[in-house]
N, C-alpha and C positions, 0 to 999 in steps of 0.2 A: 543290663541297664543299671546305671549307677543310682545311688540314693538321692542325687541331686538332679532334678528334672527341669529342663528349660522348655518353656511353652511360648508359642506364638499364636496370635489371633489375627486372622485376616478378615476384615469386614466388621464394621461397627454399626450395623443397623439395630433394629429392636433386639434381635437374638444375640448379636455379638456383644452389645453393651451389657445386656443382662447376664450373659455368660461371664464377662469380665468381672462383674461385681460378685457373682457366685464363687468364682475362683479365689477372689480376695477374701470374702467373708467366711468361706468354708476351708480355709487353709489348714487349720489344725485338724479338722475332721478328716480331710483327705489324707493328711500325714498319719493320723491314728489308724486309719483303715488300710493303708497301703505300705506304711513304713518308708514312704518316699517324701522328700521335701521338694516342692515345686516352686518355680519362679517364673513369672511372666517377663520375658526378656525382649519381646517385640510385639508391637501392635501396628496394624496397617489399615489405613483408610485414606480416601482421597483428600478430605479436608482436615487438616491438622488443627485449625483454629476454631472449628465449630464448637459451640457451647454444648456440653454434655452433662448428664446427671452426675457423673463421677469424674474427678480430676485424674487425668492420665499424664504422666510425665512425658514431656516432649523428647526426652533422651531415648525413649524406647519406641518412638513414633516414626513410622515409615510411610510416606505417601506412595512409594513404589514397592509393592510387596516382594518383588523378585530380588530387591536389594538385601532383604533379610538373609537369604541363603549365602550371600557373599560376606556378611559381616557378623553373623551370629551362629553359635552352636545350638541347634534346635533338636529336641528329642520328640516333641509332639506338636503338631500344627493343627489348629482348628480353622477350617475353611468355611466362612459364613457369608460369602458374597452372594451366592444363590443363582449364578448363571450356569447354563449347560455347556457353554463353550467359552471361547476367548480366555480372559484372565483366570477364571475359575479353574478351567481344565489345565491351563499352564501351571498354575500354582500347585495343584495336587500332583501333577506329573513330576514337576521339579522336586517336590518334597520326597516323593516315593523313590525317585532315582538317587536322591541323596541320603537314602536310608532313614528317613524321618517318618514316624507314625502319623497318620492323617485321620482326623475325625471331622465329619461333615454332616449337616442336616440337608444337603443339597440333593433332593430327589430328582430334579431335572438332569443334573450331571450324572448321577448313578444310573438312571434309566437309559440314558443315551450312551454313556462311555464306561459303564460299570465293568464290563468284561475286560476291556483294555486296561483299566486302572487296577483291577484285581490281579491281572497277570504281572503288572509292574510291582505290586506289593509283594506277591509271592516270590518273584525273582530276587527282590532285595531284602526278603525276610523281615518285613515290617507289617504293621497292621493298617488296614483301611477299614475304618468303622463308620457306619452310617445308620445306626439305630434310630436317630431322630428324623430320618428322611421319610418315614412312614408312621402315621398315627401319633406324632408328637411324643407324649410321655408314656404311651403304651408300649411295653417291652415286647412287641410282637416279633421282631426279627430275631432277637435272642431266644425267644420261646421256640421259634421254628428251628433255629440252628442248633440249639442245645436241648431244651426241654422236650421237644418232639423229634429229636434226631433219629430215633430208631423206628418212627412211625412212617407208614406210606401214606402221604397226604394226597388226596385226589381232588380236593376242592378248597379254595379259600375265597372268601367274599366278605363284603361289609360296607359300612358307611365310612368313607375315607377322607371326607372333606367336611370340616365343621361349619364353614361358611354356608354351604348349600343346605346342610341339615338344619341350621338355624333358620334360614329363610323359609324353607318348606314347613317347618314346625310353627313358625310365627305366623305364616299365612293362615294356617288352620286355626291357631289360637286367637288371633286378632281380627280375622275376617278382613284383612287388608290385602291390597294387590301386591304383585311381585315388586313393582317399582317402589312403592312406599316402604315395603319391608327391607328392600335392598338399601334404601337411604338410612333406615334405622340401623341396619347391620354395619354400615360404614361409620356412622356416628359412634357406635359402641366399640369400634375397632375390630369387628369380626370380618369385615371385608375391606379390601384396599380402597382408600378414598378416591384415588385417581382412576385406576383401571383394574377392576376385579375380574376381568375376562377369564383368566386362567383357572379361577375357581369355578365360575359359573358355567363355562363351556365343557367341563369335564376333564380338561387336560391335567390338572393337578392330581385328581384321583387316578387318572390313567397311568401317569408316571409311577405312582405308588403300587398299582396292581401289577405292573411289569416287574418291579423289584420283588414283590411277594411271590409272583410266579416262579422266578428264577430260584429263589430260596426254597420254596415249597416242593418243587419238582426236580431240583438239581439240574436245571437247564441253563443254557445261554439265555441272555435277555432277548426276548422276541423282537423282531423288527417288522413283523407282518402288519398289514393294514387291518384294523379292527373297528368294530362299532364303537364310536365315541360320541355321546350326546350329553349335553348339559341340561340345565333346568330353565333356560331363558324362555322356552315356549310353554311352560307349565302355567296355566291360568288359575285364578281363584275359583273359577267355575269347576275346574277339574278337581281341585281340593275338596270342594263342597260335595260334589257327586261321589267322590271316593269315600268321604266320611259317611254318607248315607248307605253305602255298600259295605261298611265295616272295614274299609281299607285306608291306607295312608300312602302318600307318594314319598318315596325315598330315592336319592341318587345312590345307586349301588355300583361298586366295582366288583367284578366277578371273574374268577379264573378257575378253570377246571380242565381235567383230562377227559376227553370224550373219544372213545374208540381209539385210544393210544395217541390222540392228537391234542394239541394245546388250543384252548379257546379262552380268549380274554375280551372283556367288554366293560364299558362304563355307560350307563344310561339310567334315566328315571324308571323306577319300578313301582307298581302297586303291590303293596304287601299287606297281609292281614294284620289287624290290630291285635290279634290273639298271639302273634309270633313275637319272639324276643326282639328281632330286628325292627319290627313295627313299633316298638316302644322305646327306641333309642332316639331321644329328642334333643332339641337345642343344639349347642355346639359340640355335643358328644360324638365321639367316634366309636365304632365297634368293629372288631375283626373276628370272623368265625372260620375255623378250619375244620375240615372233615377228613378223617383218616382212619387207618387201622394200625394197631388195635384200640387206640384211644377213643375213637368215635368223634364226637363233636366237642370242640374247645372254643370258649368265648373269652375275649378280652375287650374291656370297655374302659374308656377314660377320655380326658380332654385331648383332642388331637392336634391342637394348634396353640400358638401363643408362645411368648418367650419363656414362661415358667415351665410348662411341660416339655418344651423342646430342650431347654437347658438341662432338665432332669436327665434326659436320655444322653445328651452330650457328656455329662459328668459320669454317667454310668459307663459309657465307652472309655472314658479316661481312666477310671478306676480299674477296669478290666485290663487295660494296657499296663498300668503301673504295677499290677499284681503279677505281671510276667506272662500274661496269656497271649501268645502269638498264634493266631489262627487264620484259616482261610476266610477271605471276605464274604464268600457266599456259602460257607459251611463245608465245602469239599474242594479239593484241588481243581483248578480251572481246566486241566487236561482230562478230568473225569466228568465235567459238566457237558451234557450233550445238547445238540440242536434238535429241536423237535418240530415236526411238520404241523402247521396250523390247521385247525379245524375250520372248514368252510363257513363263512358268515351266512351264506345262503341257506345252509342246512340248520341253522340255529332255530329252535322251536320255542314258541311261547303262546299262551293265551293273550289276547289283545283287548285293550280298552280303546274304542274308536268313538270320537265325538264329531258329529257332523252338524254344521249350521246350514239349514236348507230352506228353500221356499216352502211355505205351508200350502201344499197343493196335493191333490190326489195322484197317487202313483209314484211319489218320490221314495217312500219307504221300500216298496217292492223293487224299484230300480236298484237301490242300494243292496238289498238282500240277494237279488239275482246276480248282481255283479260279484258279490262275495262268494256266492256258490260257484260261479264260473271259475274262480281261482281256488276252489277247494277249501274255502274258509267257512266253517259252520258256525251258526249263531247259537249262543248259549242264553243270552238275555238281552232284551231291548227295553230301553227307557225313552219315552217320547214326551217332550215338554213343548207344547205349542205357545207361541207368542202371537196371539191373534191381532193385537194392536199394530204390530209391524209386519204382519203377514209372513211370518217365518216360524221355524221350529228348531229345537235342538233334539237330535237323535243320538243317544248313546247306545252302543252295541258292545257287549262282552262276548268274545268268541271262544270257541274251543281252541286247542293248540293248532298252530299252523307254522309253516316255515317262514323265515325272513324274506326269502325271495318271493313267495306268494303274496305276502303282505305288501311288499314294496311295489310289485307289479300291479296289484289290485288298486292301491291308493293312487298310483300314477294315472290310472284310467279315469279317475274322477276329476282330473284337472280341468278338462274342457267342458264339463257338464254345467250348463247355466243354472240348473236347479240347486247345485252345491255352491253356497255363497262363499265359503272359505275352504282352503285345503284342510282335510280332516286332521284332527289331533290324534296322535297315536302314543299310547303309553303301554308298555309291556307289563304283564302280570308276572311277578316273580314265581318261578316254578317251585 
């Protein structure tokens, strides 16, 4: 690589425009730390005339990003569009085929097409870097690829979405409902103002856990159907009851090797306030790895936003400019194995079950008998009557049971007239 580096940025959303400014203002620092002079020679965005915080020369502006490859000599391309398919995939493929290094924060793209794109990068002897795709400014991917490279990791988990963590933390702190806190998160810029669905339903965290799995276990990216639940059904009542029990609700992404098989999941968990993960609040992310010989490693920081994301993007850039050509997933693609998925049905957890029932004799015994029928044993019962409305709330904490037993048992309550709403289920973190 020459000492004069040409850079292109595709996508000028929050991240893209912040990155553009960072590249401008940190020009001397980048040169001092790498010995390379960089120049932004191409910018691509649909709207050339949109008012932006920073003046961008129209001479380097392309409304069609694919035209960049025909007219400019590019060494490093930042893909900041954010789609898993269509133009994002085409841009990255074209860049790699043309022997251009690619840096992207696009977790949806990597989670879906990472194996294919890694092969292209290796074939053309260029870098595909995506540190910013998981946990924003936390250098978790580089830590796994380099710092923990000689360790055998058997589990990686954590809080991987700052939006959901803020909402759950704020519900506890403010005693406000999910809907009210969501509105607050949108006003503060922590949640998308239009459609925050991908954060709330667990998809964002799930894409990240699949990337972490591939890196941690040296495997292909899993395509198996896994448990993915968001926080939309977590009620303030559940937050309050959890607090009384010394627990907090957290949306966790979990990946581990069980009996030589891969298990991945994203769902709300009840975690003890005494644990580290139970005290990661607000917009913070935290990722924990478990392996040998290192034991447990913890990384925490801001997981989203243009600042933390840009920090990781520039970290990838400096790595490339220093001449580090490496495998996108830590090892050669032909050495990464496919691994059989662990059955979701066999996944075991203790359960938090909340029932809203008619306040009448025999309802509690009906519930406990039904649980016993499906081999679910009761650890604790909390019963709160509402005599005014002739109903009651029954909370049951169970001993460990399998996912299939829990699913079949709850399905059996659907047609019972004494059960006023379908039971709420939150798993306890093992």
